[in-house]
N, C-alpha and C positions, 0 to 999 in steps of 0.2 A: 077387358082391358083392350082399347082399340090399338089395330095395328097401323103400321104408316100411312098405308093406302086409304084405310078408314079413316083414321085421323086427318089426313089432307080433305076427305070428302066434307066431312061433320065440319071442320074450320071453314070450308068455303062455303056451304050452307048456313052457317051462322055467322056469317062475317059482320053483318049489320049489328046482330045482337052483342057480340061481343065488342066491337068498337064502341058503341054506345053505353055499354058498362062501363067500358074504360072512363070515358067522358064522365059519365054520372059519377063514378069513384073519385075523380080529378076535382068534381065539384063538392063531393062529400068531405075530401081532405082540406079543401079551403074553408069551407063551412064549421067543419069541427077541428080541424089541425091545430089551432092556437091555443085550443084546451088541451091538448095532449102533450106533455113535457117535452118529450125527445123532438117534436116538430118545432117548439118554439124558436130555436137556433137559427129556423130556415128565414125568420124575419129580418135578418141582417142582408139579405139578400136584396129585400126593398130597400135599404139603406142604400146600398152600391147603386140602385137604380137612381134615387135621388141626385146622388152626389155626382153621377153622370150626367144629368141633364143639367146641372150647374155648369159643369165643364164646356159642354157643349153651348150653353147659352152663350157663355162667355166668351167662347171663340168665334161663333157666328152672330148672334144679338147683343152685345154687351150693354149692360145697364148701368146707366149715367150715376154717380154718388149725389147725393142730395146739395144742393147747393147753398143749403141753411145750415149744415152742420161743420164743425171743426173739430180737432184734436189738439188738445196741449198735452204733451209726454213726458213722464218724469223718465228720463234713461239712464243708460250707464253713466253718461258724460253730465248729466245733474246732479251725481253724487261725487264729481271729482273735483275738487275748489282750484286744481291747477289749470284746469280748462277757463279759468273767469280771468279776465283781464283786472288787473289792481285798480285802474281808474273805474272801471264797471260798478266792482265792489265797493270802493269808496262813496259812489253815487248812489247807490241802490242799498237800502235796509235789508229786502229780500235776499240781496246775494249774499248778504254780510251773516244773517241768520242759515243759509244755506250751507256755509262754511262746516257746520257741526255734521255730526253724525245722523244717518236717518233713522227714525222717521223725524222731519224737520219738527221747528216750533211751529205751531197753529197760527202764528202770524203770519207766516208766509202764505198762507192760503188767504189771509183776511187781505193782506197787501195784493194778491192776484186777484180778489174779486175788485178791489178798486180800480185795479189797472183794467180789467175787463169792460166792467161797467162803464167805465170812463170813455173807452172805446168803442162803445156801443153795444156790445154784448146781450142779445134779449133775454138770455137765461144761460146758465152757466151748471154744471153736472159733475161733481166730485166723484169718481169711481175709487172711493176712500173710503174705510171704516173707522170710523173716530168713537170707537167704544170706551176707551177710558179717557181720564183726566190726565192732562200732559201740559207742559209748556205753552203759553200763547193760547189756550182755551178759551181765556176771557177774550181776548182780542177777536177771534174767529166769532164767539157767539153774538160778539157787538156787530161783526160784519153780516151774521146773518139775521141780527136783529132790523138791519139796516136794508137788506137785500132779500130777506127770507123767502119773496112770495115769487122769486126771479131765479131760488136755487134749490139743488136737490143735492142731499149727500145719502151715503149707504147704510144700508141695512142687509142683514145675511141670516140664512138658514144655515145654521152648523151644529157640528157634535160639541155636545158637552162634554167632558173628560174623556177624550177622543182614545185616550190610551187604556182606557179601563175596558172590563167586560160588559159593563152595563151602559155603555154610551149611548145617548140618544140623542136627537135632533133637537136643537130649540131655535126660536126667532130669537135674534140679537138685534137691539135697534141702539144708535147713535146715542151717546152721552146725555143724560136729561138735561144739564145745564145747556147744551147746545139746541136741544129741542124746545124749550121753554122760552128761547129768545125771541121766538116768530110765533106768533098765531097761524103762521100758514102751513101746510103741511108740506115739508122738506126732505122727508124719507121715503128712498126709492131703493127697492130689494136688488141685489146685485146676483141674486142667484139664479144660474139658468139651469134646466134640466138636461143631463147629458144622457144619451142612449146607450143601449145595451155594449155599444162599439166603442162607448168614451165618447162620440164626435156630438157638439150640440150644434142640431139641425132645429129646435124648436125652442119657443119661447111662450111664457104666460104673461098677461098685461095685467091682468087683476088675481088675487088668491087671498086664502085667508091661511091661518094656522092650522087650524082643523082639517081643512081641505089639504094641506100639504103633508099632514099626517095621516091622511087615508080615510078621513072622516067627510061625511055629506055637510057642507055648510055652504048657506048662501049669502051669508055677510061677508062679502070680499073686499076687505078694509085693507090689504095690502098691495101696493101699486109696484110694480115693476120699474127699475130706476130710467129704463129708457122710455117707459109709457108715461112716468109722471113728469120727465124732463120735456117730453114732445106736446103732452098737454098745458104743461107752464108756457109753452112756447106759442102754441094755438090751442086753445082753449075750446075751440068748434072740433076738435079731434074727438071722436068716441072711441074709448077702447073697448074692444070686444071680451067676451069672456072665453074661457076654455084656453087649450093650447093650440099655437099655431105654427106652423113651419115659418121660419126665418126666411124673409125675400134677401138674401146678402148679395149688395151689389158688386161683390168681385173680392180678390182675395185681400190678404194684408196690404196694409197703405195704400188700399183705395181712398180712404181717408188720410191726407199726408199728416204727420205727425210734426208739430212744432213743438220745440224744444222750451221746456219751461223756463230755463235760466234766461233764454233771448227775451223772453218776455219784459225781464227786468233790465235788459242792455239797451238803453235809449238809443245808443248807436245803430244798433239792429231794429229795434222794433219801430223807430219812428222814420229810418230811410233805407231800409232794404226792399227789394221786391217781394222776398218772401212774406214779409207781413203788409204787404200792401200799402206801405208807407203808415202803419197804425191802422189800417181800414178792416182787415182780415178779419176782424171779429164781430165787425158793424151788423146788427139785427140777425146774429147767428145763435145757433145753441151750440154751446161749446162745452167739449167733455172733456175733464182732467184726471189723469189716472197712468199708472205704471205701464211703459211698454219695454222694459228691458226683461231678459228672460231671468234674471238674478232676483226677479219679484214673484216670479212662480204665478204670473196670472196671464200665462200664454194657454190656450186652449186649441183644441181640435174642432175644425168646422170643414164642410164639404170643400172647402176650396185650401186646406192645411192649415197649419198653427196660425193662431190670431191672437193678440193681445185682448184680454177681457174689455178694456175701453172701447176699443174698436168694434167688437161686437154689439155692445149698446148702441154705439153710434150708428153701426148700419139697422141695426132694429128701428130705432128713432127715426133714421132718414126714410126708410121705406114709409113709416107713420107719416111723415110731413110731406110725401110724395104722392099718397095716396095708393102706395104699389104694395100692399101688405099681399100675402098668401091667403087663398081662399082654402077652407079645408075641403077636401072631397067628401061628400056626403058617405055614409056608412054601408047603403045600400049600392053604392057603385062599384063595390070588390063583385060582389055576384052579379050585377046588372052588366060587367065587362067578362067576366069570367066564363057564364053561361055560354054567349054567343061564339067565344073563341073557342070553348070545348066544340061546339056544336061545327064550327067553321072547319075545326082540325079533324073530327070525324067523318063530316062530308069528303073533305078533300081526301082520306086515306082510304074511302070506299072508291072515290073515282079513280084515283091514281094509285095503281099498283107498281109501277117501275120504279123502283127505290130511288134513282138519281132526281127524277120528276117529282117526288114526292119530297125528297130532301130540298129541292130548289124552292119548291112551294113554301115550305116550313120556314126556310131561312127568309124567304121574302116576306112572310108574314111576321117574323120577328122584326124586320124593317119598317116594315108600315107602321106595326103598332109603336113601336119605338119613335117613329116620325110622329105621329097621333099624339102621344105623350108629351113630346119634346115641342110640339105644338100648342098643346093644352096649357103648359107651363109658362110658355113665351106669351101667349098671346091672351089666355084666360086667367093666368098666374094661380093655377091651380095643379099643386102635384096630384095626379089621378093615380089609383093604385097598380102597381107594374108587376109586382111579383106572382100575384095571384092568378092574374090573366094570362102572364108568360106560363105559367105552371101548367096551366088547363091546357092552353094550346099546345105546349111543346109534349107534355106527358102524353096526352090524347094522339099525337100525332106520331111521336115517336114510337108508341106502343103498336099504332097502327104501321108504321113501317116495320117493325119488329115483325109483327104480326103477318104481315104481306109476305117478308122475309120467310118466315116460317112455313107459311101454306108452301110458297115455291119450293123451299129446300125439301119439303115431304113429298111436294109432288115430283120434283126432280129425281128422288132417290126411289120414289114407287118407279117412274119409267126406266131409271136407272137400273133397277134391279130387273125389269122385264128384258131390256137391251140385253143385259150383260151375259144373259143365257143365251141369247143368239148372235150377237156380233161381237167383234173385238172391244177391248174397254177403251181404245183410242177412238173408234168409230161411234161408239155410245158418248163419251165425251164431246166430241165435235158435234152431234146432233142436238145435244141439251146445252153447247154453250155457243155454239155459233149455227144456228138452225138454217140464215141465210146461204151464209157459207156451204154449209152440207148441201143443201138444195142446188147451188151450182156447181159444186162437184160432182153430184147426182149426173149432171147433163154431159160431163165428161172436160175434163182440164188436162194440161202437161203439167207435171211435176218432176224436179229432180229428188231422186228416192236413191236410199240404199237399202238392197234385197237381201234376205238370208235365206239360203234353203238348208235344211238338215235333212238326213235320210238316215235310217239303220240298215248296214250293209246286210244283204240276205237275208232280209225278213221274209220274202215270199217264202223261200225255202224252209226256214224256220218256222213257217205258219204250220207245214207238211208234218203230220201227226202229233202236234201240240196238242196239249190239254185246253180247249178254250179258255177256261176259268181262269187258269193259272197264267197263259198269256194275257190276257186282255187286264188283268190284276197289275203283272209286270209294266205292262204299255202303259199302265195309268200312272205308275209310279215313275216311269221314266219321263211321261210328257210332263208330269209336277214337276221334276226338277229342271226340264228344257225350258218349260213356259216362263218359270220363276225368273231365270236367267234373262229371257227379251224383255220382261215386264220390268224387273228390275233394271234394265239399260234403257228403259223409256221407249220399248219398239212397239209397233202395232203387229197383234197376231192376226195376221192376214185368213190364213185357213190352215185345217189339217187335210191332209190327202193319205189316206191311210196311214203309214207311220211316219211320214213325210210333215216336216214343219215348214210352214213359209211364214216370215216376220219382215214388218217393211218399216223404216223411218224415213218420215216426210210426205205420207200419202195424204192422212187427215189432216196437218197442218202444216204450215211452212216450218222447216229445220234446216239450221246452217248446214251445209252438204258437211264440213269436217267433223261438226260435231253429231251427227247422225252415223258418220262413217265409224268416227271413233266408239260411237256406243254399239255399232254392229259387231266390229271386230272385239270388242271386250266381252259381249254376249258370247260370240263364238268360243272366246277363251273361258269363259267360265263353263259354257256347255262342256268342254272337253273335261277341264277338272271334276264337274258333277259327275260325269258319266264313269269317270275313274273310280270315284267313291262308292258310287252304285254298283259298280263290278266288284268293288271290295267287298261291299254289305250283301252282294248276292252269291258270293264264292262259297259261301255256306250252307246255302239252299238249295237242296237238290231239285226245287220246283222252279228254280230262277236259272236263266241262259245268260251268256255272256252278250253284250250288245256291244258292237262298234260302228260307228259313224262317221258320215262323211257331212262336211259344212262347206257350202260356197256363198261368198261374199261379194256382191257386184255394186257399183254405182253408176247410175245413168238415167238418162230421162225417159219416163214412161207416161202411160195415160192412165187416170184413175177415173170410175165413175160406177153407175148402178148399171150392170149386166144381168139378163136372166129373162125371166118369162113372168108376166105382171104377177102372177099367184106367188112368184119365189125368185126375188131379186138378192142381188148380192153385191158389194161394194167391191169392185175388182180392181186389180191393177196390172196393167199388160203393157207389153214391149219388149225391145231387145234386152234394155237393162235386167229383166225379168228372167228370162231366157238364158243369159250369160250368166247369170248367178246359179239358174239350175244345172247348167253344163259343168259349171265350177266345181259344184257339189258332186256329179257324176265322175266326175276326173279325178276325186280323191282317191279314188281304188286304182287308177293305174300309175300315179305318182306316188303311191304308198304315203300319203298326207290324211290327217284328219279334217284339217281347214286348208281352202283353197281361196284366196282372194285375187279380183282383177285389180288392173293397174291404177285404174281412177281411186280405187281405195286407199292403195298403197302411197299413193301421192299424195292423197288429202289426209292421213295419218303417218306419214314417215317420222313425224316429231316424237310421235307417241309410242311406237313400237318397233320390235327388231324382228326385220323380216329376213327371210331367205328367199332367195331369187329361184323360180323354178324354171323359167325360160320363156320364151316365146311360142304361143300353140295357138294351131288353126283348128277349131272344132270342126267336126262332122257338119256339112252344109253351108260352113260360113266361109268367104273369101277372104275376109281380113283377120290378120294374127293379133293376138294381145298378149302384153306381160302377164305372165303367172307369179303371185307369191305366196308364202306359208308362213304366216305369223309364229314368231317363236315365243313371244312374251311382251311385258311393256317393258319399257326402256328404264323404270325404277330399278329393276332386276339387270343382272352383270351381262354383257354379250358374251355368246360363245367364243372363245379365244380361235376357233378355225373359220370362223364366217367368212372372214376378210379372204383369206387363202381360196375357200370356195367361189367368192365372187370374183376373183383372179381366174380361176379355173375356168368358169363360165366365159367369160370374157376371150381367154385363149381359144377354146373351143368355137364361139364365133367366129373368128379370126382366121380360122381352119387350122391353128397350131396344134394341131390333135395329139402330138408327143407329147408336148410340153403340157397340155391341159389333161393330159392323162396322167402324169407325174404328180400333177396337182390334185388331181382328185385322189390318188393313192396317197398323199400326204393327209390329205383331208380325212380320209379314211381310218389312217392311223393316229390321228389325235381324238377321232370320234370314239375310238375303241370297241367298235363293233360293225357290225354291216349296217350299210346305211343304203336304203333303197334307192335315192336319186345319184350318188355318185356310183352306183352298181349300173343305173342305167345309163348315165353320162361315159363311163369307161365302155361300156358296150357300143355305144355309138363311136366313140374315139377308134376303137378298134376295127368297126365296121368302115368308117371313113376312111381309117389308113389304108385298108385291101381296097376299096371301090371309092375314090374320093367325089363328093358331091357334084352336082352339075354346076354350072356359072349361073348366079343370082340368089343360090342358096343362103338364107339368112340364119340358118341353126334354131329353125323353131319345128317344134313338135306337131305334128298333124296327127290328130286324134281320129279314130276311126269308128267308134261308139259314142254314141249321145248320152 
């Protein structure tokens, strides 16, 4: 089995092979995927691409409706006699017949034909089914006998006994009495094929019963309603075979709906602008059909819901204007998919940066979408998009993931090497921000918080110790202490014997307050962890008790690469570091485990309870600094004696040594035990009472040891 380093090298060497294999697999899915059942639903993605192209075209390059088509709609208002003026009803036989329940007496349609033909209509298409005998059939048959060569009525493919388990589809034609009224072909099929998602996007112009039932048949003896209407309007139109996408000219009402009842109201039909003073139907292909929702003849289209009568009108409109859509040839799917996959593969090999490759993939999608829209608008062809997009994106995204995988494996390999020789934070900086790291190696100033910890009396402890036992115990100690630093997001700078140096902010910018807070918290965790270790070791004769001192300070330092060309170290140097080391050493003199400098206390006083030590002047330093020891986080209760203690230090600094002594003694009583700091201050108060300090004394402690 390949390890991380071997895996990354193998992947780099075989990158071209893997990427092109992915491209080939994508092409294979496109070629054979439609034959696999669980992949078929992906075809609905293509339908979404088709609808999007209609929306984009409608927004940017709208297609005008054919001026040769008009729609007369049977609306809810057409079925409500209360909407008819009595004078109109009295003057119109059709309105009188429309007073009854729907379906109306068929003489209404005979009268409508007379009205439309008199107005100059060239062809009338009824999107209605006259399958059975009814009142007025003879009148309608007489009208068909008169105008049959200019009229189309509906036939339909429907289920026979739809409620039974053996329901089957049959072809139903109009009543024989109507068909025999004329020698002309007046039957146009209203059935349109719906796709998997129930949306009507396609139409056929000529078909047969056998073909619709799934059998091969060349006798295409059934014509669509829109196709027959268009060819009667213009006999020069040649209807194509097969199924074609509908070139919708727009959403519902692209062709305005003229209410059927208003056709029979002379005061509107002959005088209103809506009917162009009776000329609206002159030389027009007129569609008559239901438009109200209650007729359940509204269907989903790329533009949303649309009455069936307008769908037929839009199909006919594209035939009349010569703007029908051309089917993309079958070979085009692969012809587009293969180059798209190869482009994605080549791009993945050339661009290894994730952001750059993602940008190119996004740009490729936009460009191909633009090409597809251009082919639709200018060439009236809906070229396949889902398959080429799948080939392009699957290859590109796998290439993106592949590059990311190689990068992560290589990063893990380098990280594994670095972690053994440098701190985790330095390793992170090398891998994450190599440019920044190289700049930092040359030297730069940073504001950091530094922590020094040391085992007290360790040198003496090594004398006479069993080396194996001491090293084992020391490693147990380091394990807990380093965990505390790393958990607090610190950089483990170095080990110096038994000492630990950790820094916050040397490898990357850290908010000073955040870095200081993490450092103090790490020191408190180290103190608790050592207490637990000592308790664990107490029953082991091979272990000794450890005591530590921890110094924490914040200040400006210089970071950079120091050493010999054959052995370099990312070092942190400066007074801020030296002061932290001095604070660690001073813990022995003040009897505290942890000491922090004033900058740290100022940055973190909202988070921790601090006990003031006082002003301290380290050996070799001219300036004094305030020193504190943390008692715990402010989530815990504050010691009741702390306020009195700080008042005592204030009295001491004001030279009120008698009152200061009384206050320190009160603090000792509250602590209920010996307190090294109080003892130190009481001793100084006593000494200062017998030998008062000189003028300019500031109450500071001057340390004589480093």
